[in-house]
C-alpha positions as CSV (number, residue, x, y, z in Angstrom):
1,X,39.1,-187.0,-165.8
2,X,35.5,-186.0,-165.2
3,X,33.9,-182.8,-163.8
4,X,32.6,-183.2,-160.3
5,X,29.6,-181.2,-159.4
6,X,28.8,-182.2,-155.9
7,X,29.1,-179.6,-153.2
8,X,31.1,-179.8,-150.0
9,X,30.9,-177.9,-146.7
10,X,33.7,-176.3,-144.8
11,X,36.3,-178.7,-143.5
12,X,37.4,-178.0,-139.9
13,X,41.1,-178.5,-139.1
14,X,40.2,-181.6,-137.1
15,X,37.8,-183.0,-139.7
16,X,38.6,-185.5,-142.4
17,X,36.9,-186.1,-145.8
18,X,37.0,-189.5,-147.5
19,X,33.7,-190.0,-149.4
20,X,31.8,-189.2,-146.2
21,X,34.2,-191.3,-144.0
22,X,37.0,-190.0,-141.8
23,X,40.5,-190.1,-143.3
24,X,44.0,-189.1,-142.5
25,X,46.1,-186.2,-143.8
26,X,47.2,-186.4,-147.4
27,X,50.2,-184.2,-146.6
28,X,52.1,-183.7,-143.4
29,X,55.2,-181.4,-143.1
30,X,57.0,-181.7,-139.8
31,X,59.8,-179.4,-138.5
32,X,61.3,-178.8,-142.0
33,X,64.4,-176.6,-142.1
34,X,66.4,-175.2,-145.0
35,X,69.4,-172.9,-145.0
36,X,71.0,-171.4,-148.1
37,X,74.8,-171.0,-148.0
38,X,76.6,-168.7,-150.4
39,X,80.2,-167.8,-151.1
40,X,83.4,-169.2,-149.7
41,X,85.3,-168.7,-146.5
42,X,86.0,-166.1,-145.1
43,X,83.0,-164.4,-146.8
44,X,80.7,-167.4,-146.7
45,X,77.2,-166.4,-145.7
46,X,74.2,-168.4,-144.5
47,X,70.5,-167.5,-144.8
48,X,68.0,-169.5,-142.8
49,X,64.8,-169.7,-144.8
50,X,62.9,-172.5,-143.1
51,X,63.3,-172.9,-139.3
52,X,61.0,-175.8,-138.5
53,X,58.0,-175.4,-140.8
54,X,54.9,-177.6,-140.0
55,X,51.6,-177.9,-142.0
56,X,48.9,-180.4,-142.7
57,X,46.6,-180.9,-145.7
58,X,43.5,-183.0,-145.6
59,X,41.1,-184.3,-148.3
60,X,38.5,-181.9,-149.4
61,X,40.0,-178.7,-148.3
62,X,41.7,-175.6,-149.7
63,X,44.6,-174.3,-147.7
64,X,46.5,-171.1,-148.2
65,X,50.2,-170.5,-147.5
66,X,50.9,-166.8,-147.4
67,X,54.1,-164.9,-146.9
68,X,56.2,-162.0,-148.2
69,X,58.6,-162.4,-151.1
70,X,61.6,-164.3,-149.9
71,X,59.9,-165.8,-146.9
72,X,60.4,-169.4,-148.1
73,X,57.0,-170.3,-149.7
74,X,58.4,-171.6,-153.0
75,X,61.3,-173.3,-151.2
76,X,58.9,-175.3,-149.1
77,X,56.9,-176.2,-152.1
78,X,60.0,-177.4,-154.0
79,X,61.0,-179.5,-150.9
80,X,57.6,-181.1,-150.7
81,X,57.7,-182.2,-154.4
82,X,61.3,-183.4,-154.2
83,X,62.9,-180.7,-156.3
84,X,65.0,-179.4,-153.4
85,X,66.6,-181.2,-150.5
86,X,65.7,-180.2,-147.0
87,X,68.2,-179.9,-144.2
88,X,66.1,-181.7,-141.6
89,X,62.5,-182.5,-140.8
90,X,60.0,-185.0,-142.2
91,X,57.4,-185.1,-145.0
92,X,54.7,-187.7,-145.4
93,X,52.7,-187.7,-148.6
94,X,49.7,-190.0,-149.1
95,X,48.7,-189.6,-152.7
96,X,50.0,-188.4,-156.0
97,X,50.8,-184.7,-156.6
98,X,50.0,-182.2,-159.2
99,X,52.5,-179.3,-159.0
100,X,52.2,-175.8,-160.5
101,X,55.5,-174.0,-160.0
102,X,55.7,-170.2,-159.7
103,X,57.7,-169.8,-162.8
104,X,56.2,-171.7,-165.8
105,X,58.4,-174.5,-167.0
106,X,57.3,-174.7,-170.7
107,X,58.9,-175.5,-174.0
108,X,58.7,-172.5,-176.2
109,X,58.6,-174.5,-179.5
110,X,55.8,-176.8,-178.5
111,X,52.1,-176.1,-178.8
112,X,49.6,-176.3,-176.0
113,X,48.3,-179.6,-177.4
114,X,51.9,-181.0,-177.6
115,X,52.5,-180.0,-173.9
116,X,49.4,-181.9,-172.9
117,X,50.5,-185.0,-174.9
118,X,54.0,-184.8,-173.5
119,X,53.1,-184.3,-169.9
120,X,50.1,-186.7,-170.1
121,X,52.4,-189.5,-171.3
122,X,54.7,-188.7,-168.4
123,X,51.8,-189.0,-166.0
124,X,51.0,-192.4,-167.5
125,X,47.7,-191.3,-169.0
126,X,46.2,-192.9,-172.1
127,X,45.7,-190.8,-175.3
128,X,42.0,-190.9,-174.7
129,X,42.4,-189.7,-171.1
130,X,44.7,-186.9,-172.2
131,X,42.3,-185.7,-174.9
132,X,39.3,-185.8,-172.5
133,X,41.2,-184.0,-169.7
134,X,42.8,-181.4,-171.9
135,X,39.4,-180.6,-173.6
136,X,37.8,-180.0,-170.2
137,X,40.7,-177.8,-169.1
138,X,40.6,-175.8,-172.3
139,X,36.9,-175.2,-171.7
140,X,37.3,-174.4,-168.0
141,X,40.1,-171.9,-168.4
142,X,39.0,-170.5,-171.7
143,X,42.0,-170.9,-174.0
144,X,41.0,-173.6,-176.4
145,X,41.6,-171.3,-179.3
146,X,45.4,-171.5,-178.6
147,X,45.5,-175.3,-178.6
148,X,47.7,-175.4,-181.7
149,X,49.8,-172.3,-180.9
150,X,53.4,-172.6,-179.8
151,X,54.3,-171.2,-176.4
152,X,56.5,-168.5,-177.9
153,X,53.3,-167.2,-179.6
154,X,51.3,-166.9,-176.3
155,X,50.8,-164.0,-174.0
156,X,52.0,-164.1,-170.5
157,X,48.5,-164.7,-169.1
158,X,47.9,-167.7,-171.5
159,X,51.3,-169.2,-170.6
160,X,50.2,-169.0,-166.9
161,X,47.0,-170.9,-167.9
162,X,49.1,-173.6,-169.6
163,X,51.4,-173.8,-166.5
164,X,48.3,-174.4,-164.3
165,X,46.7,-176.7,-166.8
166,X,49.6,-179.1,-166.7
167,X,49.2,-179.5,-163.0
168,X,45.5,-180.1,-163.3
169,X,45.8,-182.6,-166.2
170,X,46.1,-185.9,-164.3
171,X,43.6,-185.0,-161.5
172,X,45.9,-185.8,-158.6
173,X,44.8,-186.2,-155.0
174,X,47.1,-183.4,-153.9
175,X,47.5,-180.1,-155.8
176,X,50.4,-177.8,-154.9
177,X,49.9,-174.5,-156.6
178,X,52.5,-171.7,-156.3
179,X,51.0,-168.3,-157.3
180,X,48.7,-170.1,-159.7
181,X,46.6,-167.1,-160.7
182,X,49.4,-164.5,-161.1
183,X,48.8,-162.8,-164.4
184,X,45.2,-163.9,-164.7
185,X,42.5,-161.4,-165.7
186,X,39.4,-161.3,-163.5
187,X,37.4,-163.7,-165.6
188,X,40.2,-166.3,-165.5
189,X,40.6,-165.7,-161.8
190,X,36.9,-166.6,-161.3
191,X,37.3,-169.7,-163.5
192,X,40.3,-170.8,-161.4
193,X,38.1,-170.8,-158.2
194,X,35.4,-172.7,-160.0
195,X,37.9,-175.4,-160.9
196,X,39.2,-175.4,-157.3
197,X,35.7,-175.8,-155.9
198,X,35.1,-178.8,-158.2
199,X,38.3,-180.5,-157.0
200,X,37.7,-179.7,-153.4
201,X,34.1,-181.2,-153.7
202,X,35.7,-184.4,-155.1
203,X,37.9,-184.7,-152.1
204,X,41.1,-183.4,-153.6
205,X,43.4,-181.3,-151.3
206,X,44.7,-178.0,-152.6
207,X,47.6,-176.0,-151.1
208,X,47.7,-172.5,-152.7
209,X,50.7,-170.3,-152.2
210,X,50.5,-166.5,-152.5
211,X,52.2,-163.4,-151.2
212,X,48.8,-162.0,-150.3
213,X,45.2,-163.3,-150.1
214,X,42.2,-161.1,-150.7
215,X,39.4,-163.8,-150.7
216,X,40.0,-165.5,-147.3
217,X,36.5,-167.0,-147.3
218,X,37.5,-169.2,-150.2
219,X,40.0,-171.1,-147.9
220,X,39.4,-173.6,-145.2
221,X,42.6,-172.7,-143.4
222,X,45.5,-170.3,-144.0
223,X,49.1,-170.5,-142.8
224,X,51.3,-167.4,-142.6
225,X,54.9,-168.2,-143.2
226,X,56.8,-166.0,-140.8
227,X,60.4,-166.3,-139.5
228,X,60.7,-169.6,-141.3
229,X,57.7,-171.2,-139.6
230,X,54.1,-171.8,-140.9
231,X,51.8,-170.2,-138.4
232,X,48.0,-171.1,-138.5
233,X,46.0,-167.9,-139.0
């Protein structure tokens, strides 16, 4: 994986980026529904989380998905990556995905380096590619000094860096990031946006989930998840 330093202008909702040519959406979500059911009759209860959610994600743009806790943001992300079954609707994905879940999925007895090696092999990367990509990520997020430390020795903020780093490792066309900067200090927060700008400039598509957004100008588009539907802001 190499750093990309080219700049890119704002992408309008109708515009497409593909090395200067027009291209289709990398991700399309259409009328997705999801209901959670709990208990047994006669006390069985249903909670309708998604009620026909729609969204699109194009190359070279950063899109926000915003909603209150419990609004269904993480549910939608899990459905997109195949970790949860939807009740109805359709999803079309053109490209490979890097996914950063809200809750870090890490192995407490493995070091940061060992996580990169394990996940990189799962992504089908060569040892040289893993080394190159991990070194760049250590430098970009500023936690190289913890490379040989086990996860159970790390602070919560550094664990969050590892969680994000594993999604960035293979440089996928689509990045789905669920609360990626939760627990970051200000310096790391700025580093995160520098990394996001590099990937956006290279034509990657980023969907960033958060319960609130303070820097709206960093996004090309924002969806508000309300009443089970993704409403363009």
